[in-house]
KETI-323514 format. One record per atom (N, C-alpha, C): residue in one letter; residue number from 1; x, y, z. Coordinates in steps of 0.001 Angstrom, whole numbers, plus 500000, padded with zeros to 6 digits. Atoms other than C-alpha are relative to their C-alpha. Last residue first. Layout:
N
+------+------+--------+--------+--------+
! resn ! resi !     px !     py !     pz !
+------+------+--------+--------+--------+
!    A !  NUM !      X !      Y !      Z !
...
+------+------+--------+--------+--------+
end
This chain:
168
+------+------+--------+--------+--------+
! resn ! resi !     px !     py !     pz !
+------+------+--------+--------+--------+
!    S !  168 ! 499750 ! 500279 ! 501102 !
!    S !  168 ! 289941 ! 077955 ! 818397 !
!    S !  168 ! 501055 ! 500065 ! 498830 !
!    R !  167 ! 499150 ! 499373 ! 500432 !
!    R !  167 ! 290874 ! 077868 ! 822292 !
!    R !  167 ! 499724 ! 499610 ! 498877 !
!    R !  166 ! 498813 ! 500305 ! 501004 !
!    R !  166 ! 288942 ! 076849 ! 824125 !
!    R !  166 ! 500171 ! 500177 ! 499033 !
!    M !  165 ! 500620 ! 499441 ! 500683 !
!    M !  165 ! 288059 ! 078143 ! 827691 !
!    M !  165 ! 500723 ! 498801 ! 498796 !
!    E !  164 ! 498769 ! 499647 ! 500586 !
!    E !  164 ! 288177 ! 075439 ! 830346 !
!    E !  164 ! 499435 ! 500611 ! 499510 !
!    I !  163 ! 500182 ! 499299 ! 500651 !
!    I !  163 ! 286424 ! 073624 ! 832920 !
!    I !  163 ! 500434 ! 500617 ! 499855 !
!    R !  162 ! 499472 ! 498924 ! 498502 !
!    R !  162 ! 287125 ! 070124 ! 833594 !
!    R !  162 ! 499452 ! 501049 ! 499203 !
!    R !  161 ! 499783 ! 499057 ! 501124 !
!    R !  161 ! 284638 ! 066997 ! 832001 !
!    R !  161 ! 500692 ! 501023 ! 500865 !
!    G !  160 ! 498310 ! 499543 ! 499152 !
!    G !  160 ! 284579 ! 064315 ! 834534 !
!    G !  160 ! 500187 ! 501079 ! 499238 !
!    A !  159 ! 499042 ! 500578 ! 498795 !
!    A !  159 ! 281099 ! 063210 ! 833145 !
!    A !  159 ! 501487 ! 500681 ! 499676 !
!    A !  158 ! 499411 ! 498783 ! 499205 !
!    A !  158 ! 279741 ! 065588 ! 830246 !
!    A !  158 ! 501001 ! 499357 ! 501264 !
!    E !  157 ! 498635 ! 499223 ! 500944 !
!    E !  157 ! 279665 ! 062326 ! 827726 !
!    E !  157 ! 500455 ! 500881 ! 500388 !
!    P !  156 ! 500286 ! 498563 ! 500998 !
!    P !  156 ! 277032 ! 060603 ! 830282 !
!    P !  156 ! 500959 ! 500872 ! 499342 !
!    R !  155 ! 498643 ! 498545 ! 499144 !
!    R !  155 ! 278811 ! 057010 ! 831153 !
!    R !  155 ! 498780 ! 501356 ! 499206 !
!    P !  154 ! 498657 ! 499380 ! 500590 !
!    P !  154 ! 276175 ! 054923 ! 829377 !
!    P !  154 ! 499755 ! 500729 ! 500638 !
!    L !  153 ! 500069 ! 498420 ! 501109 !
!    L !  153 ! 273460 ! 053335 ! 831366 !
!    L !  153 ! 502024 ! 500508 ! 499546 !
!    N !  152 ! 500706 ! 500271 ! 500819 !
!    N !  152 ! 273994 ! 049717 ! 832980 !
!    N !  152 ! 499478 ! 501010 ! 499153 !
!    A !  151 ! 498559 ! 500121 ! 500711 !
!    A !  151 ! 276270 ! 050997 ! 835488 !
!    A !  151 ! 499469 ! 499444 ! 498612 !
!    H !  150 ! 500096 ! 498920 ! 501015 !
!    H !  150 ! 273108 ! 052244 ! 836750 !
!    H !  150 ! 500933 ! 499368 ! 499169 !
!    S !  149 ! 501690 ! 499646 ! 501313 !
!    S !  149 ! 271311 ! 048859 ! 838047 !
!    S !  149 ! 500742 ! 500950 ! 498945 !
!    A !  148 ! 499973 ! 500726 ! 500875 !
!    A !  148 ! 274925 ! 048281 ! 839563 !
!    A !  148 ! 499118 ! 500297 ! 499391 !
!    K !  147 ! 498657 ! 499481 ! 501400 !
!    K !  147 ! 275383 ! 051245 ! 841256 !
!    K !  147 ! 500110 ! 498941 ! 499202 !
!    M !  146 ! 500867 ! 498684 ! 501468 !
!    M !  146 ! 271425 ! 051556 ! 842754 !
!    M !  146 ! 501401 ! 499823 ! 498681 !
!    Q !  145 ! 500958 ! 500726 ! 500643 !
!    Q !  145 ! 272677 ! 047744 ! 844297 !
!    Q !  145 ! 500277 ! 501030 ! 498684 !
!    E !  144 ! 499210 ! 501246 ! 501067 !
!    E !  144 ! 276016 ! 048953 ! 845232 !
!    E !  144 ! 498661 ! 499615 ! 499167 !
!    L !  143 ! 499355 ! 499538 ! 501306 !
!    L !  143 ! 274201 ! 052015 ! 847475 !
!    L !  143 ! 500673 ! 499401 ! 498802 !
!    R !  142 ! 500930 ! 499102 ! 501472 !
!    R !  142 ! 271786 ! 049813 ! 848525 !
!    R !  142 ! 500582 ! 500776 ! 499012 !
!    A !  141 ! 501205 ! 501754 ! 500715 !
!    A !  141 ! 274074 ! 047294 ! 850488 !
!    A !  141 ! 499522 ! 500706 ! 498604 !
!    M !  140 ! 498836 ! 500435 ! 501252 !
!    M !  140 ! 276650 ! 050608 ! 851322 !
!    M !  140 ! 499044 ! 498641 ! 499665 !
!    V !  139 ! 499414 ! 498364 ! 501203 !
!    V !  139 ! 273986 ! 051854 ! 853586 !
!    V !  139 ! 500349 ! 499295 ! 498425 !
!    D !  138 ! 501697 ! 500415 ! 500727 !
!    D !  138 ! 273219 ! 047849 ! 854923 !
!    D !  138 ! 500044 ! 501674 ! 499085 !
!    P !  137 ! 500016 ! 500723 ! 501068 !
!    P !  137 ! 276831 ! 048611 ! 855975 !
!    P !  137 ! 498687 ! 499537 ! 499247 !
!    P !  136 ! 500763 ! 500748 ! 499553 !
!    P !  136 ! 276491 ! 051946 ! 857504 !
!    P !  136 ! 500181 ! 498669 ! 498829 !
!    F !  135 ! 501277 ! 500074 ! 499837 !
!    F !  135 ! 278651 ! 054145 ! 855327 !
!    F !  135 ! 499461 ! 498585 ! 501702 !
!    P !  134 ! 500111 ! 500970 ! 500941 !
!    P !  134 ! 282353 ! 055158 ! 856367 !
!    P !  134 ! 498639 ! 499819 ! 500238 !
!    A !  133 ! 500503 ! 501209 ! 499793 !
!    A !  133 ! 282326 ! 058321 ! 857801 !
!    A !  133 ! 499520 ! 499006 ! 499221 !
!    T !  132 ! 500408 ! 501277 ! 500806 !
!    T !  132 ! 283633 ! 061874 ! 857082 !
!    T !  132 ! 499904 ! 498541 ! 500908 !
!    K !  131 ! 499087 ! 500383 ! 501437 !
!    K !  131 ! 283959 ! 064507 ! 859534 !
!    K !  131 ! 499546 ! 498734 ! 499826 !
!    K !  130 ! 500022 ! 499648 ! 500878 !
!    K !  130 ! 281032 ! 066580 ! 861825 !
!    K !  130 ! 501321 ! 499823 ! 498420 !
!    N !  129 ! 498490 ! 499720 ! 500364 !
!    N !  129 ! 281917 ! 065008 ! 864872 !
!    N !  129 ! 500349 ! 501319 ! 498502 !
!    Q !  128 ! 499346 ! 499496 ! 498498 !
!    Q !  128 ! 278430 ! 064938 ! 866226 !
!    Q !  128 ! 501583 ! 500453 ! 499473 !
!    M !  127 ! 500457 ! 498671 ! 500024 !
!    M !  127 ! 277198 ! 065034 ! 862200 !
!    M !  127 ! 500664 ! 499741 ! 501438 !
!    D !  126 ! 500223 ! 499857 ! 498119 !
!    D !  126 ! 279135 ! 061972 ! 861122 !
!    D !  126 ! 499405 ! 501055 ! 500388 !
!    V !  125 ! 499994 ! 499267 ! 498811 !
!    V !  125 ! 278965 ! 062822 ! 857680 !
!    V !  125 ! 499691 ! 499593 ! 500675 !
!    H !  124 ! 501625 ! 500341 ! 499180 !
!    H !  124 ! 278413 ! 061096 ! 854027 !
!    H !  124 ! 501216 ! 500676 ! 501496 !
!    L !  123 ! 499931 ! 501318 ! 499196 !
!    L !  123 ! 280308 ! 062628 ! 851409 !
!    L !  123 ! 499139 ! 500369 ! 501284 !
!    A !  122 ! 500431 ! 499776 ! 498544 !
!    A !  122 ! 278802 ! 064427 ! 848207 !
!    A !  122 ! 500942 ! 498437 ! 501116 !
!    I !  121 ! 499472 ! 500858 ! 499198 !
!    I !  121 ! 280469 ! 064381 ! 844547 !
!    I !  121 ! 499393 ! 500154 ! 501409 !
!    D !  120 ! 500204 ! 499960 ! 498523 !
!    D !  120 ! 278353 ! 065959 ! 842342 !
!    D !  120 ! 501134 ! 498842 ! 500564 !
!    E !  119 ! 498822 ! 501501 ! 499436 !
!    E !  119 ! 278157 ! 066029 ! 838531 !
!    E !  119 ! 500051 ! 500640 ! 501380 !
!    S !  118 ! 499729 ! 499855 ! 498825 !
!    S !  118 ! 275078 ! 068794 ! 837467 !
!    S !  118 ! 501114 ! 498381 ! 500665 !
!    T !  117 ! 499357 ! 501261 ! 499569 !
!    T !  117 ! 273266 ! 068994 ! 833738 !
!    T !  117 ! 501056 ! 500501 ! 501661 !
!    A !  116 ! 499174 ! 500089 ! 499118 !
!    A !  116 ! 270794 ! 071634 ! 832511 !
!    A !  116 ! 500897 ! 498903 ! 500126 !
!    S !  115 ! 499325 ! 498589 ! 499819 !
!    S !  115 ! 268552 ! 072079 ! 830219 !
!    S !  115 ! 500815 ! 500559 ! 500662 !
!    V !  114 ! 498904 ! 499239 ! 498350 !
!    V !  114 ! 268146 ! 068975 ! 828981 !
!    V !  114 ! 500348 ! 501075 ! 499151 !
!    W !  113 ! 498244 ! 499415 ! 500099 !
!    W !  113 ! 265048 ! 068297 ! 825960 !
!    W !  113 ! 501057 ! 500921 ! 501544 !
!    G !  112 ! 499349 ! 501188 ! 500043 !
!    G !  112 ! 261962 ! 066482 ! 826645 !
!    G !  112 ! 501775 ! 500692 ! 499968 !
!    E !  111 ! 499516 ! 500140 ! 501597 !
!    E !  111 ! 259266 ! 068662 ! 825669 !
!    E !  111 ! 500959 ! 499045 ! 499832 !
!    V !  110 ! 501020 ! 500014 ! 501701 !
!    V !  110 ! 256926 ! 068240 ! 828571 !
!    V !  110 ! 500762 ! 499874 ! 498491 !
!    A !  109 ! 501245 ! 501286 ! 500197 !
!    A !  109 ! 258745 ! 067201 ! 831399 !
!    A !  109 ! 499241 ! 500508 ! 498726 !
!    H !  108 ! 501274 ! 499378 ! 500084 !
!    H !  108 ! 261648 ! 070152 ! 830318 !
!    H !  108 ! 499071 ! 498629 ! 500038 !
!    F !  107 ! 500635 ! 500030 ! 501673 !
!    F !  107 ! 264906 ! 067986 ! 831541 !
!    F !  107 ! 498580 ! 501072 ! 500547 !
!    L !  106 ! 501127 ! 499517 ! 500130 !
!    L !  106 ! 267746 ! 068359 ! 834400 !
!    L !  106 ! 498777 ! 500061 ! 498798 !
!    Q !  105 ! 500094 ! 499551 ! 500668 !
!    Q !  105 ! 270714 ! 066094 ! 834706 !
!    Q !  105 ! 497946 ! 500765 ! 499983 !
!    E !  104 ! 502018 ! 499666 ! 500145 !
!    E !  104 ! 272136 ! 064858 ! 837477 !
!    E !  104 ! 499336 ! 500579 ! 498589 !
!    F !  103 ! 499937 ! 499206 ! 501486 !
!    F !  103 ! 275548 ! 062795 ! 837379 !
!    F !  103 ! 498410 ! 500496 ! 500256 !
!    F !  102 ! 501060 ! 500235 ! 500753 !
!    F !  102 ! 276744 ! 061069 ! 841052 !
!    F !  102 ! 499574 ! 501213 ! 498346 !
!    H !  101 ! 499784 ! 499058 ! 501731 !
!    H !  101 ! 279759 ! 060539 ! 842256 !
!    H !  101 ! 498793 ! 499698 ! 499721 !
!    L !  100 ! 500780 ! 500173 ! 500903 !
!    L !  100 ! 279185 ! 059411 ! 846467 !
!    L !  100 ! 500344 ! 501106 ! 498345 !
!    R !   99 ! 499503 ! 499412 ! 501035 !
!    R !   99 ! 282229 ! 058948 ! 849082 !
!    R !   99 ! 498375 ! 499999 ! 499191 !
!    K !   98 ! 499923 ! 498460 ! 499670 !
!    K !   98 ! 282661 ! 057768 ! 852335 !
!    K !   98 ! 499695 ! 500940 ! 499235 !
!    A !   97 ! 500743 ! 500065 ! 498455 !
!    A !   97 ! 282751 ! 053713 ! 851779 !
!    A !   97 ! 500040 ! 501777 ! 500597 !
!    D !   96 ! 498746 ! 500997 ! 499115 !
!    D !   96 ! 283179 ! 053893 ! 848046 !
!    D !   96 ! 499984 ! 500639 ! 500983 !
!    C !   95 ! 499995 ! 499614 ! 498606 !
!    C !   95 ! 280957 ! 055004 ! 845698 !
!    C !   95 ! 501147 ! 499535 ! 500194 !
!    D !   94 ! 499689 ! 500660 ! 499331 !
!    D !   94 ! 279988 ! 055404 ! 841500 !
!    D !   94 ! 500669 ! 500451 ! 501648 !
!    L !   93 ! 498780 ! 500655 ! 500730 !
!    L !   93 ! 278703 ! 056459 ! 838900 !
!    L !   93 ! 500658 ! 499301 ! 500754 !
!    L !   92 ! 498751 ! 500281 ! 499117 !
!    L !   92 ! 275268 ! 057280 ! 840650 !
!    L !   92 ! 500513 ! 499296 ! 499412 !
!    Q !   91 ! 499353 ! 501304 ! 500336 !
!    Q !   91 ! 272823 ! 058465 ! 837705 !
!    Q !   91 ! 501432 ! 499745 ! 501036 !
!    V !   90 ! 499169 ! 500020 ! 499168 !
!    V !   90 ! 270056 ! 060921 ! 838725 !
!    V !   90 ! 501054 ! 498751 ! 499567 !
!    T !   89 ! 498895 ! 501068 ! 499590 !
!    T !   89 ! 267890 ! 062706 ! 836666 !
!    T !   89 ! 500868 ! 499247 ! 500878 !
!    V !   88 ! 498785 ! 500188 ! 500176 !
!    V !   88 ! 265504 ! 065578 ! 836650 !
!    V !   88 ! 500301 ! 498112 ! 500435 !
!    R !   87 ! 499734 ! 501148 ! 498737 !
!    R !   87 ! 262092 ! 066694 ! 836569 !
!    R !   87 ! 501478 ! 499832 ! 499641 !
!    V !   86 ! 498744 ! 500949 ! 500218 !
!    V !   86 ! 260880 ! 069595 ! 834824 !
!    V !   86 ! 500182 ! 498653 ! 500815 !
!    P !   85 ! 500391 ! 501078 ! 499551 !
!    P !   85 ! 257632 ! 071615 ! 834417 !
!    P !   85 ! 501182 ! 499240 ! 499695 !
!    D !   84 ! 499960 ! 501874 ! 500875 !
!    D !   84 ! 258130 ! 074688 ! 833113 !
!    D !   84 ! 499480 ! 499287 ! 500696 !
!    A !   83 ! 501285 ! 500800 ! 500164 !
!    A !   83 ! 255661 ! 077610 ! 835725 !
!    A !   83 ! 500825 ! 498954 ! 499095 !
!    A !   82 ! 500550 ! 500056 ! 499060 !
!    A !   82 ! 258505 ! 081048 ! 835051 !
!    A !   82 ! 498827 ! 498466 ! 500017 !
!    H !   81 ! 501001 ! 498516 ! 499244 !
!    H !   81 ! 261040 ! 079871 ! 832913 !
!    H !   81 ! 499225 ! 499557 ! 500553 !
!    L !   80 ! 500831 ! 500584 ! 499747 !
!    L !   80 ! 264349 ! 077289 ! 831480 !
!    L !   80 ! 499173 ! 501846 ! 500641 !
!    E !   79 ! 500829 ! 499149 ! 498833 !
!    E !   79 ! 266727 ! 078685 ! 829667 !
!    E !   79 ! 498818 ! 499327 ! 500205 !
!    R !   78 ! 501823 ! 498857 ! 500655 !
!    R !   78 ! 268610 ! 076401 ! 827882 !
!    R !   78 ! 499314 ! 500551 ! 500901 !
!    L !   77 ! 499656 ! 500556 ! 501593 !
!    L !   77 ! 272682 ! 074290 ! 828413 !
!    L !   77 ! 498936 ! 500625 ! 499416 !
!    Y !   76 ! 501479 ! 499736 ! 500155 !
!    Y !   76 ! 273451 ! 075333 ! 831837 !
!    Y !   76 ! 500245 ! 500332 ! 498400 !
!    R !   75 ! 500300 ! 498787 ! 501646 !
!    R !   75 ! 276261 ! 073194 ! 832776 !
!    R !   75 ! 498825 ! 500824 ! 500064 !
!    V !   74 ! 500798 ! 500099 ! 500775 !
!    V !   74 ! 277455 ! 072365 ! 836710 !
!    V !   74 ! 499771 ! 500548 ! 498228 !
!    H !   73 ! 499458 ! 499447 ! 501559 !
!    H !   73 ! 280203 ! 071071 ! 837917 !
!    H !   73 ! 498197 ! 500110 ! 499459 !
!    V !   72 ! 501728 ! 499952 ! 500703 !
!    V !   72 ! 279387 ! 070390 ! 841722 !
!    V !   72 ! 500799 ! 500939 ! 498821 !
!    E !   71 ! 499568 ! 499724 ! 500902 !
!    E !   71 ! 282527 ! 069397 ! 844618 !
!    E !   71 ! 498591 ! 500199 ! 498719 !
!    A !   70 ! 498492 ! 499376 ! 499882 !
!    A !   70 ! 282405 ! 068528 ! 848263 !
!    A !   70 ! 500094 ! 500517 ! 498869 !
!    T !   69 ! 499282 ! 500601 ! 501490 !
!    T !   69 ! 278816 ! 068065 ! 848953 !
!    T !   69 ! 501070 ! 500549 ! 499998 !
!    F !   68 ! 499054 ! 498916 ! 499935 !
!    F !   68 ! 278140 ! 067194 ! 852574 !
!    F !   68 ! 500058 ! 500382 ! 498408 !
!    F !   67 ! 499552 ! 500090 ! 500640 !
!    F !   67 ! 275767 ! 064443 ! 853812 !
!    F !   67 ! 500556 ! 501522 ! 499427 !
!    S !   66 ! 500767 ! 499776 ! 500662 !
!    S !   66 ! 273948 ! 062907 ! 856811 !
!    S !   66 ! 501325 ! 500748 ! 498488 !
!    C !   65 ! 499175 ! 500356 ! 500977 !
!    C !   65 ! 274579 ! 060749 ! 859954 !
!    C !   65 ! 499050 ! 501376 ! 498696 !
!    N !   64 ! 499569 ! 498435 ! 500063 !
!    N !   64 ! 272832 ! 061498 ! 862795 !
!    N !   64 ! 501231 ! 500069 ! 499461 !
!    R !   63 ! 498586 ! 500618 ! 499830 !
!    R !   63 ! 271808 ! 057470 ! 862796 !
!    R !   63 ! 501011 ! 501315 ! 500201 !
!    T !   62 ! 500599 ! 501588 ! 499682 !
!    T !   62 ! 267563 ! 057859 ! 863153 !
!    T !   62 ! 501665 ! 499863 ! 500422 !
!    K !   61 ! 500202 ! 499865 ! 499011 !
!    K !   61 ! 267872 ! 061856 ! 862946 !
!    K !   61 ! 500062 ! 498362 ! 500447 !
!    L !   60 ! 499276 ! 498870 ! 498725 !
!    L !   60 ! 270126 ! 062037 ! 860329 !
!    L !   60 ! 499537 ! 500200 ! 500738 !
!    Y !   59 ! 498857 ! 500379 ! 499383 !
!    Y !   59 ! 268670 ! 059321 ! 858467 !
!    Y !   59 ! 500832 ! 500655 ! 500308 !
!    D !   58 ! 500374 ! 500392 ! 498401 !
!    D !   58 ! 264946 ! 060782 ! 858776 !
!    D !   58 ! 501642 ! 498774 ! 499872 !
!    P !   57 ! 500359 ! 499010 ! 498104 !
!    P !   57 ! 265671 ! 063664 ! 856426 !
!    P !   57 ! 500049 ! 498757 ! 501127 !
!    G !   56 ! 501338 ! 498631 ! 500470 !
!    G !   56 ! 266827 ! 060883 ! 853302 !
!    G !   56 ! 500215 ! 500878 ! 501519 !
!    I !   55 ! 499046 ! 498918 ! 499375 !
!    I !   55 ! 269419 ! 058460 ! 853570 !
!    I !   55 ! 499776 ! 501369 ! 499951 !
!    G !   54 ! 499946 ! 500247 ! 498358 !
!    G !   54 ! 267153 ! 055234 ! 853085 !
!    G !   54 ! 501058 ! 501013 ! 500629 !
!    L !   53 ! 498948 ! 500240 ! 499446 !
!    L !   53 ! 267987 ! 055006 ! 849462 !
!    L !   53 ! 500124 ! 499661 ! 501676 !
!    L !   52 ! 499869 ! 501190 ! 500034 !
!    L !   52 ! 264607 ! 055879 ! 848604 !
!    L !   52 ! 501469 ! 499015 ! 500086 !
!    A !   51 ! 501126 ! 500624 ! 498943 !
!    A !   51 ! 265080 ! 059005 ! 850769 !
!    A !   51 ! 499533 ! 498229 ! 499002 !
!    F !   50 ! 499205 ! 500161 ! 498968 !
!    F !   50 ! 268821 ! 059922 ! 849186 !
!    F !   50 ! 498409 ! 499216 ! 500642 !
!    A !   49 ! 498986 ! 501206 ! 500530 !
!    A !   49 ! 266701 ! 059805 ! 845252 !
!    A !   49 ! 500658 ! 499155 ! 501388 !
!    E !   48 ! 500602 ! 500854 ! 500482 !
!    E !   48 ! 264341 ! 062267 ! 846462 !
!    E !   48 ! 500868 ! 498755 ! 499647 !
!    D !   47 ! 500971 ! 499608 ! 498538 !
!    D !   47 ! 266735 ! 064716 ! 848273 !
!    D !   47 ! 498771 ! 498371 ! 499578 !
!    V !   46 ! 498919 ! 500537 ! 499705 !
!    V !   46 ! 268710 ! 064399 ! 844924 !
!    V !   46 ! 499405 ! 499475 ! 501165 !
!    A !   45 ! 500098 ! 500878 ! 500765 !
!    A !   45 ! 265885 ! 065560 ! 842580 !
!    A !   45 ! 500943 ! 498746 ! 501060 !
!    R !   44 ! 501194 ! 500575 ! 499783 !
!    R !   44 ! 265062 ! 068569 ! 845387 !
!    R !   44 ! 500295 ! 498019 ! 499437 !
!    D !   43 ! 499849 ! 500242 ! 498254 !
!    D !   43 ! 268986 ! 069250 ! 845413 !
!    D !   43 ! 499131 ! 499024 ! 500292 !
!    F !   42 ! 498935 ! 501518 ! 499915 !
!    F !   42 ! 269046 ! 069243 ! 841625 !
!    F !   42 ! 499513 ! 499525 ! 501550 !
!    L !   41 ! 500909 ! 501427 ! 500571 !
!    L !   41 ! 266062 ! 071532 ! 841423 !
!    L !   41 ! 500691 ! 498950 ! 500230 !
!    V !   40 ! 501255 ! 500131 ! 499794 !
!    V !   40 ! 267374 ! 074196 ! 843616 !
!    V !   40 ! 499708 ! 498584 ! 500046 !
!    N !   39 ! 499553 ! 500997 ! 499211 !
!    N !   39 ! 270710 ! 073896 ! 842124 !
!    N !   39 ! 498779 ! 499361 ! 500980 !
!    Y !   38 ! 500264 ! 501525 ! 501125 !
!    Y !   38 ! 269116 ! 075345 ! 838776 !
!    Y !   38 ! 500120 ! 499053 ! 501126 !
!    Y !   37 ! 501136 ! 500429 ! 499700 !
!    Y !   37 ! 267810 ! 077987 ! 841349 !
!    Y !   37 ! 500066 ! 498515 ! 499390 !
!    A !   36 ! 499565 ! 500571 ! 498517 !
!    A !   36 ! 271082 ! 079490 ! 841993 !
!    A !   36 ! 499079 ! 499009 ! 500419 !
!    M !   35 ! 498889 ! 501186 ! 500080 !
!    M !   35 ! 271485 ! 079883 ! 837960 !
!    M !   35 ! 499923 ! 499326 ! 501494 !
!    N !   34 ! 498609 ! 499680 ! 499349 !
!    N !   34 ! 268119 ! 082176 ! 837871 !
!    N !   34 ! 500909 ! 498678 ! 500358 !
!    L !   33 ! 499644 ! 500373 ! 498940 !
!    L !   33 ! 265681 ! 081210 ! 835675 !
!    L !   33 ! 501758 ! 500295 ! 500612 !
!    H !   32 ! 500023 ! 501616 ! 499668 !
!    H !   32 ! 264764 ! 083461 ! 833088 !
!    H !   32 ! 500818 ! 499330 ! 501292 !
!    G !   31 ! 501259 ! 499686 ! 500836 !
!    G !   31 ! 263775 ! 087167 ! 832052 !
!    G !   31 ! 500014 ! 498136 ! 500356 !
!    N !   30 ! 500150 ! 500240 ! 501219 !
!    N !   30 ! 266719 ! 088227 ! 832183 !
!    N !   30 ! 498945 ! 499750 ! 499529 !
!    Y !   29 ! 500356 ! 498912 ! 500966 !
!    Y !   29 ! 266138 ! 090135 ! 835412 !
!    Y !   29 ! 500427 ! 500069 ! 498853 !
!    D !   28 ! 499151 ! 499180 ! 499536 !
!    D !   28 ! 265998 ! 086604 ! 837459 !
!    D !   28 ! 499650 ! 501802 ! 498800 !
!    I !   27 ! 499551 ! 498913 ! 501655 !
!    I !   27 ! 263251 ! 084515 ! 837186 !
!    I !   27 ! 500583 ! 501088 ! 500731 !
!    W !   26 ! 498547 ! 500550 ! 500298 !
!    W !   26 ! 263118 ! 082214 ! 840800 !
!    W !   26 ! 500515 ! 500470 ! 498972 !
!    A !   25 ! 499454 ! 499207 ! 500199 !
!    A !   25 ! 260035 ! 083939 ! 841769 !
!    A !   25 ! 502090 ! 499659 ! 499940 !
!    P !   24 ! 500173 ! 498166 ! 500505 !
!    P !   24 ! 258026 ! 082832 ! 839476 !
!    P !   24 ! 500830 ! 500749 ! 501172 !
!    E !   23 ! 500922 ! 499424 ! 499327 !
!    E !   23 ! 258300 ! 078879 ! 840692 !
!    E !   23 ! 500555 ! 501190 ! 499589 !
!    V !   22 ! 499143 ! 499242 ! 500301 !
!    V !   22 ! 259965 ! 076359 ! 837742 !
!    V !   22 ! 498992 ! 501289 ! 501013 !
!    R !   21 ! 500222 ! 498934 ! 500869 !
!    R !   21 ! 257933 ! 073485 ! 838339 !
!    R !   21 ! 500801 ! 501077 ! 500275 !
!    M !   20 ! 499841 ! 498234 ! 499325 !
!    M !   20 ! 258788 ! 070392 ! 839723 !
!    M !   20 ! 499399 ! 500689 ! 499121 !
!    V !   19 ! 499795 ! 499072 ! 501540 !
!    V !   19 ! 257931 ! 066489 ! 838131 !
!    V !   19 ! 499791 ! 501418 ! 501011 !
!    S !   18 ! 501104 ! 499600 ! 499727 !
!    S !   18 ! 259109 ! 063679 ! 840858 !
!    S !   18 ! 499746 ! 501705 ! 498560 !
!    S !   17 ! 500500 ! 499275 ! 498909 !
!    S !   17 ! 262514 ! 062692 ! 840264 !
!    S !   17 ! 498039 ! 500353 ! 499516 !
!    V !   16 ! 500659 ! 498255 ! 500504 !
!    V !   16 ! 263610 ! 060206 ! 837707 !
!    V !   16 ! 499011 ! 500412 ! 501147 !
!    F !   15 ! 501458 ! 499128 ! 499555 !
!    F !   15 ! 266483 ! 057856 ! 839003 !
!    F !   15 ! 499154 ! 500940 ! 499287 !
!    P !   14 ! 500138 ! 499154 ! 498550 !
!    P !   14 ! 268060 ! 056304 ! 835871 !
!    P !   14 ! 499122 ! 500107 ! 501024 !
!    A !   13 ! 498938 ! 499649 ! 500640 !
!    A !   13 ! 268159 ! 053037 ! 835896 !
!    A !   13 ! 499690 ! 501556 ! 498626 !
!    F !   12 ! 500053 ! 499784 ! 500927 !
!    F !   12 ! 265468 ! 052229 ! 838397 !
!    F !   12 ! 501008 ! 500768 ! 499271 !
!    F !   11 ! 498471 ! 499193 ! 499847 !
!    F !   11 ! 266932 ! 050723 ! 841715 !
!    F !   11 ! 499250 ! 499818 ! 498529 !
!    V !   10 ! 498883 ! 499896 ! 501045 !
!    V !   10 ! 264277 ! 049376 ! 843573 !
!    V !   10 ! 500192 ! 501297 ! 499026 !
!    P !    9 ! 499742 ! 498843 ! 500760 !
!    P !    9 ! 264129 ! 049794 ! 846919 !
!    P !    9 ! 499967 ! 499654 ! 498293 !
!    E !    8 ! 499503 ! 499357 ! 500675 !
!    E !    8 ! 263459 ! 046238 ! 848929 !
!    E !    8 ! 499832 ! 501245 ! 498967 !
!    L !    7 ! 499519 ! 499582 ! 501375 !
!    L !    7 ! 260795 ! 046330 ! 850959 !
!    L !    7 ! 500829 ! 500268 ! 499604 !
!    D !    6 ! 499370 ! 501474 ! 500897 !
!    D !    6 ! 260326 ! 045115 ! 854326 !
!    D !    6 ! 500603 ! 500093 ! 498781 !
!    R !    5 ! 498607 ! 499678 ! 499456 !
!    R !    5 ! 259307 ! 048909 ! 855488 !
!    R !    5 ! 500978 ! 498800 ! 499582 !
!    R !    4 ! 499429 ! 498938 ! 500962 !
!    R !    4 ! 256209 ! 048634 ! 853588 !
!    R !    4 ! 501154 ! 500100 ! 500190 !
!    D !    3 ! 500117 ! 498610 ! 499693 !
!    D !    3 ! 255147 ! 045790 ! 855975 !
!    D !    3 ! 500434 ! 501046 ! 498790 !
!    L !    2 ! 498205 ! 499238 ! 500368 !
!    L !    2 ! 254333 ! 042423 ! 854483 !
!    L !    2 ! 499566 ! 500881 ! 500226 !
!    M !    1 ! 500285 ! 498732 ! 500747 !
!    M !    1 ! 250718 ! 040923 ! 856477 !
!    M !    1 ! 501516 ! 500172 ! 499167 !
+------+------+--------+--------+--------+
end
């Protein structure tokens, strides 16, 4: 009998999170989702993608490695309100021996419009010494599989944008 742990993950392009809901406590005095909680939704989606890659919470327990966020660029495009259902896509743009570069889009799960995007650089960290460390070969192999699958997607137009005030 085949053990589920022996199965290779399937890397759909892009990764699509489970449906999440905007919690009422996250609504600010303007009546919409507070900016901090967009990051919570993005982070929860990354946790799901990392679990598929075998680098989720169990990875910390079994290998004493984890991830630290080095840089994030969030764009807020459209308001979300209490109880709105959302999904997040995660596209792996690049990776090297110690870093991941990915792009996320937060969608209204029913109406389909994009509410926000997040572009991230994450560092692979050895938790014993709190320094960046190379990925183990098995993890790097899975990352390369996901990267190859996601390479067929168009690069998001907003990826690599810098923040600036445009003058007319």
